[in-house]
N, CA, C and O of each residue as an XYZ file, in Angstrom:
688
protein
N      -4.940      0.558    -19.202
C      -3.594      0.150    -18.905
C      -2.972     -0.165    -20.249
O      -3.573     -0.735    -21.159
N      -1.564      0.305    -20.305
C      -0.991      0.039    -21.437
C      -0.287     -1.448    -21.586
O       0.423     -1.868    -20.672
N      -0.472     -2.069    -22.542
C       0.205     -3.245    -22.920
C       1.521     -3.064    -23.400
O       1.694     -2.745    -24.576
N       2.400     -3.217    -22.683
C       3.844     -3.001    -23.078
C       4.326     -3.883    -24.259
O       5.190     -3.412    -25.000
N       3.890     -4.988    -24.468
C       4.114     -5.817    -25.448
C       3.626     -5.295    -26.865
O       4.087     -5.843    -27.866
N       2.802     -4.359    -26.978
C       2.343     -3.720    -28.121
C       3.284     -2.610    -28.359
O       3.150     -2.130    -29.485
N       4.282     -2.008    -27.564
C       4.987     -1.021    -27.908
C       6.612     -1.545    -28.063
O       7.379     -1.017    -28.868
N       6.959     -2.530    -27.274
C       8.395     -2.881    -27.547
C       8.571     -4.174    -26.635
O       8.336     -4.121    -25.428
N       8.945     -5.205    -27.197
C       9.293     -6.418    -26.349
C      10.300     -6.266    -25.277
O      11.206     -5.434    -25.322
N      10.117     -7.059    -24.362
C      10.910     -7.181    -23.231
C      12.437     -7.531    -23.648
O      13.395     -6.986    -23.100
N      12.557     -8.456    -24.630
C      13.794     -8.865    -25.343
C      14.365     -7.598    -25.907
O      15.512     -7.245    -25.632
N      13.632     -6.960    -26.637
C      14.299     -5.711    -27.299
C      14.760     -4.745    -26.216
O      15.898     -4.275    -26.189
N      13.791     -4.471    -25.309
C      14.136     -3.501    -24.121
C      15.461     -3.964    -23.500
O      16.301     -3.089    -23.289
N      15.719     -5.109    -23.212
C      16.890     -5.548    -22.867
C      18.216     -5.386    -23.581
O      19.318     -5.212    -23.062
N      17.914     -5.473    -24.848
C      19.031     -5.419    -25.838
C      19.389     -3.802    -25.793
O      20.555     -3.406    -25.811
N      18.403     -3.039    -25.740
C      18.644     -1.481    -25.808
C      19.461     -1.181    -24.484
O      20.430     -0.424    -24.539
N      19.057     -1.796    -23.247
C      19.859     -1.480    -22.024
C      21.103     -2.036    -22.247
O      22.082     -1.376    -21.898
N      21.261     -3.116    -22.757
C      22.720     -3.548    -23.057
C      23.551     -2.739    -23.936
O      24.752     -2.621    -23.695
N      23.009     -2.175    -24.934
C      23.818     -1.325    -25.864
C      24.184      0.020    -25.054
O      25.268      0.587    -25.193
N      23.221      0.446    -24.240
C      23.420      1.629    -23.593
C      24.781      1.413    -22.558
O      25.781      2.124    -22.463
N      24.505      0.445    -21.994
C      25.616      0.064    -21.132
C      26.999     -0.058    -21.783
O      28.026      0.434    -21.316
N      26.916     -0.714    -22.825
C      28.258     -0.527    -23.735
C      28.755      0.617    -24.085
O      29.971      0.785    -24.163
N      27.843      1.593    -24.353
C      28.382      2.895    -24.610
C      28.940      3.803    -23.395
O      29.726      4.739    -23.543
N      28.374      3.343    -22.116
C      29.030      3.933    -20.893
C      30.138      3.278    -20.700
O      31.105      3.939    -20.323
N      30.292      1.862    -20.899
C      31.753      1.296    -21.020
C      32.644      1.720    -21.902
O      33.834      1.568    -21.626
N      32.273      2.321    -23.110
C      33.159      2.801    -24.043
C      33.642      4.157    -23.417
O      34.834      4.455    -23.342
N      32.765      4.839    -23.039
C      33.141      6.169    -22.115
C      34.414      6.004    -21.202
O      35.360      6.791    -21.236
N      34.332      4.781    -20.292
C      35.359      4.601    -19.410
C      36.571      4.152    -20.056
O      37.633      4.448    -19.506
N      36.594      3.445    -21.199
C      37.626      2.952    -22.027
C      38.413      4.255    -22.540
O      39.623      4.453    -22.431
N      37.490      5.068    -23.103
C      38.213      6.274    -23.704
C      38.800      7.343    -22.678
O      39.834      7.988    -22.851
N      37.937      7.410    -21.563
C      38.663      8.378    -20.543
C      40.012      7.663    -19.971
O      41.020      8.346    -19.792
N      40.000      6.447    -19.727
C      41.295      5.725    -19.256
C      42.355      5.868    -20.280
O      43.513      6.131    -19.956
N      41.977      5.697    -21.536
C      42.961      5.812    -22.686
C      43.596      7.243    -22.732
O      44.798      7.473    -22.866
N      42.605      8.157    -22.599
C      42.954      9.632    -22.674
C      43.878      9.896    -21.532
O      44.849     10.634    -21.698
N      43.628      9.330    -20.378
C      44.605      9.573    -19.274
C      45.965      8.945    -19.697
O      46.978      9.640    -19.612
N      46.035      7.716    -20.132
C      47.221      7.217    -20.604
C      47.937      8.090    -21.637
O      49.128      8.326    -21.439
N      47.324      8.599    -22.734
C      48.063      9.515    -23.721
C      48.334     10.723    -23.092
O      49.399     11.234    -23.439
N      47.656     11.350    -22.236
C      47.941     12.485    -21.716
C      49.096     12.623    -20.639
O      49.923     13.531    -20.553
N      48.957     11.533    -19.859
C      49.904     11.645    -18.588
C      51.155     10.620    -19.056
O      52.300     11.074    -19.035
N      50.945      9.384    -19.432
C      52.174      8.667    -19.801
C      53.061      9.002    -20.975
O      54.290      8.931    -21.008
N      52.213      9.389    -21.961
C      52.818      9.473    -23.316
C      52.910     10.995    -23.749
O      53.477     11.304    -24.797
N      52.403     11.823    -23.013
C      52.649     13.439    -23.251
C      52.041     13.636    -24.788
O      52.647     14.343    -25.594
N      51.054     13.099    -25.066
C      50.241     13.300    -26.194
C      48.791     14.076    -25.933
O      47.677     13.599    -26.151
N      49.064     15.244    -25.471
C      47.819     15.830    -24.925
C      46.860     16.312    -26.028
O      45.643     16.412    -25.874
N      47.518     16.595    -27.135
C      46.468     17.109    -28.367
C      45.562     15.988    -28.903
O      44.362     16.171    -29.108
N      46.209     14.777    -29.129
C      45.421     13.714    -29.451
C      44.357     13.286    -28.270
O      43.171     13.076    -28.523
N      44.897     13.185    -27.008
C      44.039     13.011    -25.938
C      42.824     14.024    -25.822
O      41.653     13.709    -25.609
N      43.294     15.213    -25.991
C      42.038     16.158    -25.806
C      40.956     16.005    -26.912
O      39.759     16.085    -26.640
N      41.433     15.776    -28.200
C      40.555     15.382    -29.272
C      39.643     14.341    -28.986
O      38.430     14.483    -29.137
N      40.236     13.170    -28.532
C      39.494     11.930    -28.269
C      38.622     12.095    -27.192
O      37.532     11.525    -27.249
N      38.963     12.902    -26.035
C      38.064     13.278    -24.873
C      37.013     14.043    -25.419
O      35.873     13.651    -25.169
N      37.171     15.158    -26.184
C      36.238     15.999    -26.454
C      35.173     15.536    -27.456
O      34.001     15.908    -27.411
N      35.687     14.688    -28.370
C      34.574     14.283    -29.598
C      34.180     12.924    -29.438
O      33.338     12.492    -30.226
N      34.682     12.105    -28.478
C      34.353     10.903    -28.511
C      33.967     10.409    -26.952
O      32.866      9.881    -26.796
N      34.773     10.559    -25.906
C      34.619     10.207    -24.551
C      33.315     11.033    -24.043
O      32.421     10.449    -23.431
N      33.265     12.181    -24.278
C      32.396     13.007    -23.888
C      30.917     12.708    -24.621
O      29.821     12.923    -24.105
N      31.128     12.242    -25.746
C      29.854     11.717    -26.652
C      29.107     10.492    -26.305
O      27.883     10.364    -26.342
N      30.071      9.513    -25.930
C      29.575      8.155    -25.652
C      28.408      8.173    -24.595
O      27.489      7.379    -24.792
N      28.344      9.055    -23.415
C      27.243      8.888    -22.436
C      25.952      9.491    -23.218
O      24.862      8.944    -23.050
N      26.080     10.657    -24.104
C      24.951     11.146    -24.621
C      24.501     10.051    -25.569
O      23.328      9.684    -25.495
N      25.369      9.459    -26.507
C      24.594      8.298    -27.117
C      23.998      7.229    -26.450
O      23.039      6.679    -26.992
N      24.444      6.799    -25.249
C      24.057      5.907    -24.333
C      22.635      6.432    -23.858
O      21.869      5.556    -23.456
N      22.194      7.697    -23.850
C      20.987      8.292    -23.440
C      19.818      7.909    -24.680
O      18.628      7.715    -24.430
N      20.307      7.858    -25.787
C      19.362      7.682    -26.934
C      18.764      6.462    -26.526
O      17.537      6.421    -26.614
N      19.490      5.228    -25.999
C      18.933      3.860    -25.954
C      18.025      3.978    -24.581
O      17.014      3.279    -24.520
N      18.321      4.746    -23.602
C      17.570      4.928    -22.539
C      16.007      5.357    -22.754
O      14.936      4.854    -22.414
N      16.444      6.701    -23.589
C      15.183      7.388    -24.046
C      14.147      6.537    -24.930
O      12.936      6.756    -24.888
N      14.739      5.532    -25.744
C      13.898      4.664    -26.497
C      12.946      3.682    -25.620
O      11.757      3.404    -25.783
N      13.865      3.254    -24.642
C      13.102      2.381    -23.590
C      12.049      3.209    -22.935
O      10.903      2.760    -22.913
N      12.293      4.296    -22.433
C      11.313      5.057    -21.580
C      10.107      5.525    -22.608
O       8.940      5.538    -22.214
N      10.417      5.850    -23.755
C       9.263      6.210    -24.621
C       8.278      4.983    -24.996
O       7.147      5.170    -25.443
N       8.779      3.841    -24.788
C       7.989      2.587    -24.816
C       7.698      1.977    -23.504
O       7.531      0.760    -23.413
N       7.628      2.764    -22.484
C       7.314      2.350    -21.160
C       7.939      1.186    -20.462
O       7.349      0.301    -19.843
N       9.299      1.327    -20.667
C      10.158      0.418    -20.193
C      11.362      1.107    -19.404
O      12.074      2.008    -19.846
N      11.437      0.584    -18.313
C      12.756      0.940    -17.444
C      14.047      0.494    -18.137
O      14.072     -0.588    -18.725
N      15.016      1.216    -18.092
C      16.472      0.677    -18.486
C      17.148      0.196    -17.434
O      17.080      0.756    -16.340
N      17.871     -0.885    -17.637
C      18.593     -1.545    -16.574
C      20.120     -1.072    -16.633
O      20.754     -1.362    -17.647
N      20.647     -0.473    -15.768
C      21.889     -0.150    -15.804
C      22.731     -0.982    -15.203
O      22.505     -1.304    -14.037
N      23.847     -1.479    -15.885
C      24.722     -2.542    -15.469
C      25.882     -2.050    -14.806
O      26.013     -0.834    -14.670
N      26.822     -2.917    -14.335
C      28.094     -2.237    -13.527
C      28.999     -1.949    -14.766
O      29.021     -2.667    -15.765
N      29.714     -0.864    -14.597
C      30.642     -0.432    -15.740
C      32.136     -0.954    -15.083
O      32.568     -0.550    -14.004
N      32.671     -1.715    -15.767
C      34.030     -2.253    -15.495
C      35.068     -1.282    -15.468
O      35.122     -0.396    -16.322
N      35.939     -1.393    -14.498
C      37.064     -0.520    -14.459
C      37.932     -0.656    -15.696
O      38.006     -1.749    -16.259
N      38.601      0.420    -16.152
C      39.507      0.348    -17.235
C      40.676      1.101    -16.655
O      40.531      2.301    -16.423
N      41.858      0.485    -16.391
C      42.900      1.194    -15.817
C      43.672      1.905    -16.671
O      44.582      2.618    -16.248
N      43.372      1.776    -18.039
C      44.354      2.298    -19.227
C      45.745      1.890    -19.133
O      46.649      2.630    -19.521
N      45.970      0.647    -18.592
C      47.355      0.277    -18.692
C      47.942     -0.403    -19.820
O      48.244     -1.596    -19.833
N      48.104      0.509    -20.872
C      48.452      0.127    -22.214
C      50.105      0.185    -22.402
O      50.820      0.878    -21.679
N      50.510     -0.496    -23.287
C      51.791     -0.397    -23.453
C      52.347      0.614    -24.618
O      53.527      0.964    -24.654
N      51.436      1.012    -25.494
C      51.630      1.853    -26.546
C      50.161      2.514    -26.799
O      49.097      1.966    -26.510
N      50.304      3.734    -27.366
C      49.014      4.291    -27.862
C      48.337      3.472    -28.715
O      47.111      3.392    -28.642
N      49.102      2.720    -29.685
C      48.462      1.917    -30.570
C      47.768      0.772    -29.808
O      46.711      0.419    -30.330
N      48.095      0.171    -28.787
C      47.440     -0.822    -28.126
C      46.162     -0.148    -27.543
O      45.130     -0.815    -27.603
N      46.110      0.997    -27.030
C      44.762      1.659    -26.786
C      43.987      1.738    -27.810
O      42.884      1.199    -27.718
N      44.361      2.437    -29.068
C      43.556      2.675    -30.211
C      43.108      1.413    -30.506
O      41.883      1.447    -30.623
N      43.597      0.212    -30.694
C      43.196     -1.105    -31.112
C      42.360     -1.637    -30.130
O      41.495     -2.377    -30.597
N      42.337     -1.478    -28.739
C      41.441     -1.943    -27.752
C      40.035     -1.117    -27.905
O      38.914     -1.617    -27.805
N      40.317      0.162    -28.153
C      38.819      0.929    -28.231
C      38.093      0.358    -29.539
O      36.901      0.052    -29.563
N      39.001      0.253    -30.661
C      38.256     -0.270    -31.839
C      37.830     -1.705    -31.734
O      36.874     -2.055    -32.426
N      38.314     -2.422    -31.094
C      37.866     -3.780    -30.905
C      36.305     -3.803    -29.890
O      35.373     -4.600    -29.992
N      36.443     -2.718    -28.999
C      35.095     -2.536    -28.322
C      34.092     -1.853    -29.194
O      32.923     -2.234    -29.148
N      34.406     -0.994    -29.891
C      33.445     -0.363    -30.894
C      32.970     -1.453    -31.816
O      31.781     -1.428    -32.133
N      33.632     -2.271    -32.220
C      33.007     -3.403    -33.116
C      32.073     -4.250    -32.583
O      31.177     -4.752    -33.262
N      32.280     -4.514    -30.973
C      31.341     -5.214    -30.182
C      29.979     -4.425    -30.211
O      28.896     -5.003    -30.304
N      30.114     -3.091    -30.126
C      28.855     -2.349    -29.945
C      28.045     -2.387    -31.346
O      26.817     -2.447    -31.398
N      28.858     -2.347    -32.424
C      28.306     -2.760    -33.763
C      27.629     -3.888    -33.913
O      26.572     -3.928    -34.543
N      28.181     -4.933    -33.339
C      27.660     -6.374    -33.274
C      26.293     -6.360    -32.373
O      25.358     -7.102    -32.675
N      26.232     -5.535    -31.324
C      25.151     -5.693    -30.557
C      23.978     -5.050    -31.214
O      22.839     -5.505    -31.120
N      24.324     -3.868    -31.949
C      23.352     -3.230    -32.541
C      22.712     -4.090    -33.840
O      21.514     -4.115    -34.122
N      23.661     -4.709    -34.482
C      23.228     -5.680    -35.461
C      22.200     -6.875    -34.888
O      21.243     -7.313    -35.526
N      22.521     -7.219    -33.823
C      21.843     -8.150    -33.011
C      20.398     -7.705    -32.761
O      19.427     -8.402    -33.054
N      20.339     -6.662    -32.276
C      19.146     -5.948    -31.981
C      18.166     -5.698    -33.098
O      16.942     -5.701    -32.973
N      18.919     -5.458    -34.323
C      18.228     -5.322    -35.459
C      17.414     -6.609    -35.835
O      16.242     -6.696    -36.203
N      18.296     -7.521    -35.654
C      17.763     -9.073    -36.066
C      16.549     -9.300    -35.187
O      15.458     -9.669    -35.621
N      16.841     -9.035    -33.850
C      15.480     -9.237    -32.908
C      14.323     -8.405    -33.312
O      13.201     -8.903    -33.226
N      14.487     -7.061    -33.789
C      13.406     -6.379    -34.082
C      12.796     -6.927    -35.348
O      11.573     -7.064    -35.397
N      13.574     -7.259    -36.400
C      13.007     -7.968    -37.588
C      12.236     -9.234    -37.100
O      11.052     -9.308    -37.430
N      12.745    -10.181    -36.391
C      12.037    -11.379    -36.100
C      10.692    -11.014    -35.271
O       9.735    -11.786    -35.323
N      10.636     -9.804    -34.493
C       9.310     -9.484    -33.877
C       8.490     -8.466    -34.749
O       7.557     -7.897    -34.181
N       8.747     -8.165    -36.122
C       8.300     -7.324    -36.927
C       7.999     -5.899    -36.174
O       6.924     -5.305    -36.252
N       8.995     -5.515    -35.525
C       9.115     -4.156    -34.913
C       9.973     -3.242    -35.694
O      11.171     -3.162    -35.423
N       9.410     -2.505    -36.705
C       9.890     -1.849    -37.728
C      10.326     -0.545    -37.095
O      11.301     -0.057    -37.666
N       9.906      0.091    -36.156
C      10.221      1.263    -35.500
C      11.551      1.084    -34.730
O      12.507      1.848    -34.859
N      11.524     -0.031    -33.892
C      12.947     -0.290    -33.204
C      13.957     -0.735    -34.193
O      15.123     -0.522    -33.862
N      13.744     -1.338    -35.399
C      14.551     -1.715    -36.310
C      15.208     -0.516    -37.019
O      16.402     -0.503    -37.318
N      14.419      0.411    -37.248
C      14.861      1.632    -37.868
C      15.635      2.482    -36.792
O      16.704      3.005    -37.105
N      15.120      2.624    -35.549
C      16.059      3.061    -34.686
C      17.535      2.761    -34.703
O      18.500      3.504    -34.886
N      17.444      1.415    -34.454
C      18.895      0.760    -34.495
C      19.633      1.030    -35.628
O      20.824      1.333    -35.562
N      18.922      0.931    -36.830
C      19.638      1.257    -38.219
C      20.318      2.513    -38.133
O      21.470      2.739    -38.505
N      19.351      3.464    -37.509
C      19.855      4.702    -37.534
C      21.027      5.171    -36.748
O      21.585      6.259    -36.893
N      21.369      4.156    -35.827
C      22.643      4.371    -35.076
C      24.073      3.941    -35.733
O      25.168      4.216    -35.244
N      23.876      3.302    -36.792
C      25.119      3.016    -37.578
C      25.880      4.285    -38.012
O      27.090      4.254    -37.790
N      25.413      5.327    -38.558
C      26.196      6.515    -39.071
C      27.098      6.917    -37.754
O      28.293      7.194    -37.857
N      26.360      6.916    -36.455
C      26.981      7.366    -35.421
C      28.131      6.474    -34.809
O      29.205      6.962    -34.459
N      27.882      5.374    -34.725
C      29.012      4.413    -34.228
C      29.891      4.284    -35.417
O      31.046      3.946    -35.160
N      29.617      4.464    -36.551
C      30.506      4.444    -37.715
C      31.534      5.464    -37.532
O      32.690      5.170    -37.840
N      31.241      6.741    -37.024
C      32.278      7.835    -36.917
C      33.248      7.345    -35.882
O      34.449      7.479    -36.117
N      32.875      6.823    -34.827
C      33.753      6.086    -33.840
C      34.694      5.190    -34.582
O      35.905      5.406    -34.579
N      34.102      4.104    -35.269
C      34.894      3.333    -35.973
C      35.922      3.882    -36.859
O      37.113      3.582    -36.761
N      35.408      4.745    -37.783
C      36.406      5.432    -38.772
C      37.457      5.874    -37.972
O      38.610      5.521    -38.222
N      37.157      6.685    -36.937
C      38.306      7.327    -36.231
C      39.363      6.481    -35.711
O      40.555      6.782    -35.779
N      38.907      5.408    -35.185
C      39.949      4.418    -34.510
C      40.690      3.480    -35.484
O      41.762      2.927    -35.238
N      39.973      3.374    -36.628
C      40.555      2.566    -37.818
C      41.729      3.441    -38.310
O      42.817      2.932    -38.577
N      41.489      4.779    -38.427
C      42.331      5.807    -38.913
C      43.619      5.936    -38.094
O      44.740      5.996    -38.600
N      43.344      5.975    -36.713
C      44.503      6.171    -35.626
C      45.378      4.806    -35.748
O      46.606      4.816    -35.828
N      44.663      3.755    -35.750
C      45.361      2.492    -35.965
C      46.232      2.490    -37.117
O      47.443      2.379    -36.923
N      45.766      2.602    -38.328
C      46.455      2.545    -39.563
C      47.445      3.600    -39.772
O      48.566      3.315    -40.193
N      47.066      4.919    -39.477
C      48.072      5.782    -39.664
C      49.285      5.819    -38.665
O      50.447      6.028    -39.010
N      48.860      5.589    -37.383
C      49.994      5.618    -36.392
C      50.850      4.510    -36.512
O      52.054      4.679    -36.319
N      50.345      3.246    -36.843
C      51.291      2.167    -37.098
C      52.160      2.606    -38.365
O      53.372      2.443    -38.229
N      51.792      3.048    -39.369
C      52.549      3.434    -40.374
C      53.534      4.564    -39.906
O      54.743      4.402    -40.070
N      53.071      5.635    -39.363
C      53.929      6.553    -38.877
C      55.194      6.031    -38.106
O      56.352      6.345    -38.379
N      54.805      5.204    -37.122
C      55.770      4.681    -36.164
C      56.944      3.764    -36.956
O      58.150      3.848    -36.727
N      56.344      2.916    -37.887
C      57.267      2.187    -38.772
C      58.199      3.048    -39.689
O      59.254      2.591    -40.128
N      57.753      4.332    -39.962
C      58.504      5.192    -40.792
C      59.369      6.166    -40.016
O      59.773      7.222    -40.504
N      59.657      5.720    -38.663
C      60.489      6.492    -37.784
C      60.114      7.593    -36.976
O      60.915      8.285    -36.347
N      58.577      7.785    -37.009
C      58.222      8.995    -36.069
C      58.153      8.347    -34.640
O      58.198      7.157    -34.332
N      58.033      9.460    -33.861
C      57.734      9.340    -32.517
C      56.300      9.484    -32.359
O      55.514      9.847    -33.233
N      56.010      9.139    -31.058
C      54.598      9.383    -30.628
C      54.258     10.768    -30.561
O      53.125     11.122    -30.887
N      55.241     11.716    -30.116
C      55.148     12.903    -29.967
C      54.986     13.648    -31.317
O      54.217     14.590    -31.509
N      55.912     13.029    -32.317
C      55.625     13.525    -33.768
C      54.168     13.667    -34.193
O      53.606     14.647    -34.681
N      53.595     12.227    -33.838
C      52.319     12.054    -34.213
C      51.242     13.017    -33.550
O      50.237     13.430    -34.129
N      51.624     13.316    -32.207
C      50.733     14.383    -31.489
C      50.955     15.618    -32.012
O      49.952     16.326    -32.100
N      52.115     16.134    -32.431
C      52.358     17.326    -32.945
C      51.542     17.624    -34.223
O      51.138     18.749    -34.517
N      51.303     16.309    -35.083
C      50.466     16.502    -36.290
C      49.264     15.948    -36.127
O      48.783     15.310    -37.064
N      48.576     16.086    -34.935
C      47.350     15.415    -34.573
C      46.190     15.765    -35.529
O      45.303     14.921    -35.660
N      46.117     16.813    -36.144
C      45.048     17.053    -37.082
C      45.106     16.153    -38.403
O      44.154     16.123    -39.183
N      46.229     15.452    -38.599
C      46.324     14.488    -39.737
C      45.825     13.200    -39.439
O      45.712     12.308    -40.280
N      45.461     13.076    -37.983
C      45.029     11.775    -37.640
C      43.374     11.700    -37.121
O      42.918     10.810    -36.403
N      42.796     12.584    -37.541
C      41.218     12.992    -37.059
C      40.316     12.894    -38.284
O      40.661     13.294    -39.396
N      39.119     12.327    -38.005
C      38.109     12.327    -39.035
C      36.955     13.208    -38.801
O      36.122     13.484    -39.665
N      36.949     13.686    -37.442
C      35.633     14.652    -37.120
C      36.044     16.036    -37.428
O      35.250     16.964    -37.276
């Protein structure tokens, strides 16, 4: 019989499940924001870019945490994904909300690293540390969108102007 405590602690397994669920929630947030951009704001270029490069990627990123649990003989616990109606007042409000949630994921990964350090679990610590470049791409993209869009609007551009120059607002 395998002693699960030798592979991964229950505390770390739960943290991995939590982070996985956060990525699924991020997918919901990005999908709702994409609908807002596409339907309400007629910003289909940026909407498609976010959808293909980030919203589609979030569930795949979530699976890495499920796989880590399974590789260590733990089941992953799937939580409820909260609804996200995409009821934003501006595209900038959506970008800021998404960035705020991405920062929560970064904090959760950091907490997981602290747990792994306290348990001397070098493999899980390294797994979590390896997630930073990936979540960093999300962060860079939404920081860029927040900063450049805010400046472009201040300079008198419309949201459609921004959408027409969407390639100036991407990092991927």
